[in-house]
N, C-alpha and C positions, 0 to 999 in steps of 0.2 A: 540594348537589354534590362532592362534589370534581375541584382543580383539575386541569384536564388532564395537565398535567405530570407532580405528585403522581400522578396514574394509571393513565402508563407509563414513569415511571422504575425503580419496582421490579417485575423480575417473579415470576408466582406461588410463593405460600408455600413459605416453603423453598428459595427458589433464590435469591443475596448482590445484594445492590442493584447496578444498575445501575452504570459510573467514572461523578462529575458530568462530564467532559469531553466524552462524546458528548452535552451539551447546550448547550457551548461549544462553536458553529460559530467556526472564522475567517473572517476580508475574503472575502467571495466566494462561502464555501459559507449553507446555509442550514439549519433544526432536521431532520434527518432523519424523510424520510417512513416510515409505521408498515410495513410491509415492509422496509424498510433496517433498521430498530431491533432488529426480530424477531431479521434476520439476525445485525445487530452481537452480541442477547443469548446469541443460538447459540452466539457467537466465543466468548466472552466465559466464559460457561456450561463451555467445553471447554476452552479455554487462552487464560485474561486477559493473558499477555504477548504472545501473538500480536495479539489485537486490539486494544492498546496499542502493540505496534507501526503495526501497521494504520492507528491513528490518525495516526500522525508521517508517514503516504508520502503518506493522502490530503491532509491539512496543506500537505507541503510540492512535492506533484505540482502543488493549483493556485499555490501562492507561484511555484515556477518556468513553468507555465502560460502565468500572465497576464504575467509578465514579458519570456517570447519572441514573443507577440503581444497585437498591440493589441486590445480587443474586438469590430474589426468583422470580423478576421480569423479567431479560433476557431473551428472544427467543431463543438467543443460548450462548452454554461452552463460554467463553475464548477460550481457546485453541484453539479451531474451529474456530473461530471467528481468533485469528492468524493467523491456516497457512492460514484460505481463503483470509486474506489480504495481506501477503509472496507473493499471487500466484497474486493477483489484475492485474501487468504487463505485465506477464505471455505470454502475443497477441504479445511485441516489437519482440517475438524475429523471427519473421515476415515479421521485419523489418532491413534494413539491417543499419548496424553501421555509414556507414556515412552519411545516414539521420537521426539517432541518435544523432550521434554526430554533426550535423550541426552545427555553431556558426552567424547564419543568419536568416533573415523572413522564412518564409516556402514559396514555388510557392503553388498556392489553389492547384493543383493535389500532389502537398509531404503533403497539412494537412489531406487532403480525408485520404490519404495513414497511417497516422500516425493515424487521429481517428479511421482505420477499426482494433487498437490492439486494445479495446475493448468488440470487440461483433467478434475476431477470438478467444482471453483470451476463453471467452465466452464457445466458441466450446470444446476448447481445454480441457479445467478445465469439460469437460462427461465427458472425459478418467481414472475419477478418479476413483476410484468403492466407493464404503458405502454413508453415510448420507453426508460430507465434498462435494459432486460432488454436488448438485446443492447449498450450501450456499456459498461455494469457486465459481462456474460458476456467480449467480447471483453479488458479491460482480464484481467480476471484469466487468458484464458489463456494472452497472450499478456507475461504479464510476466517468463517468464523466456528470449524470446526474445534472440538477437542481434542486430547487424549483421552479422555473419560467417555466419551461420547457422550456429554453434557450440550455437542455445540447444533447449527445448524447450517442447510439446512435438512441432512441426509442423516445427523447425530454418527458420525461411521470414529469409529475409537481406535486407538492399540498405536498399529504398525502402517492403518489402512493407508496414508499419507503424507506422500515424497516428505523427505528431506527439504526441499528447496519449498513447500506450501505449506509446513511449518512452519519454516522460518518466516515467507512471507506472515502467516495471519501473528506471529508473535513479531514484529514489528510491528504491525499494526496498533498492536496492545499498546508495545512500548511510546510511540509516536505521542499517541492520544494521552497516554495517563505523561511523558516526559514535557511537551509540547502547551506552552499556559494559553487558559483560554477568558473569555471579558471573566466567568464563573468562578474558575478556578487558577492557581499558579501551578504551573508547569515543577513535577514531581524530582524530588533529589534523586539524585544515583543511593543511595543505601534507603532510600523509602522502594522503588522501583526493583531492587536485585532485594529487598525484602518481600517483595510479591512476588514477584518470577519464582524465588525460592519457596515462599506459600503454595505457590501457585504450580510446582513440583508436582508431577502421579496425578493429576487435577490436570488442570487444562492445557499444562504441556506436557512433553516426556521427561521422564528426568531424564535421561539419555547426554539428550538435549544439553539441559539445563545444566547439568552439569560439566557440558566440555564451554559450555559459556564463559567459568568458572573467570579468565585470565583474562578475559572479553571486556570484561564490563564497562571496568574507562574508557579504554575506547570509541567503545561503542557512544556513550554520552558524548565524548567529545566529536561524531561525529555528524551524531546529531545534534548537538551545538552550533556549529557546523552549515549546515545541511536550513537549521531551525532558519538564523541567518540569514541566507541563501534567500527563502519561500520571504523573508521580513521584507529583504528590501528591492521583491514582486521581479 
């Protein structure tokens, strides 16, 4: 009999194997459930860079959430939040790879298409069963909302979003800036802190930014670890 891990690590014949990092959960997370792994496979098959980004966002989200709240005050378990954050960009499976890889400014029509991934992801995640369905759907739908109501798709403002959703949204931005891309280097810690401080009270909750003051250095180090992990595959 094949080992269970070997049986699930590979997609059906003709598909590329899943990256090893999916089977090495960070502290606080657990081995991915079959439904989550199936959606991760779908995203990997469509756009591997988005899955790597999502893995880093998931790791950063539970890293920060665990340090902001003691275990007795957390509204969601770390392992559930990790899975939910991993799937925050699942809606991008409905966007062409040409658009996802576009090395240029997007047209107005393309920006609308790109923005649709949050709502599309929320709907797709309602195919999950159990308590993770509501959490994952909410994280996906809200990860581009902002404190000042200027985000999308709903324009939710202020304290309308629970802390775990705000953390996931912040870490989505953090990884996008901190990770090097073909068209840009990764941002330094100084530049990252400057950007988040500038957006305090705008895109991000000022109370949350204030609580992060002693955590920036360790958060940046955790990002570096996760980036190296996803770079190895």
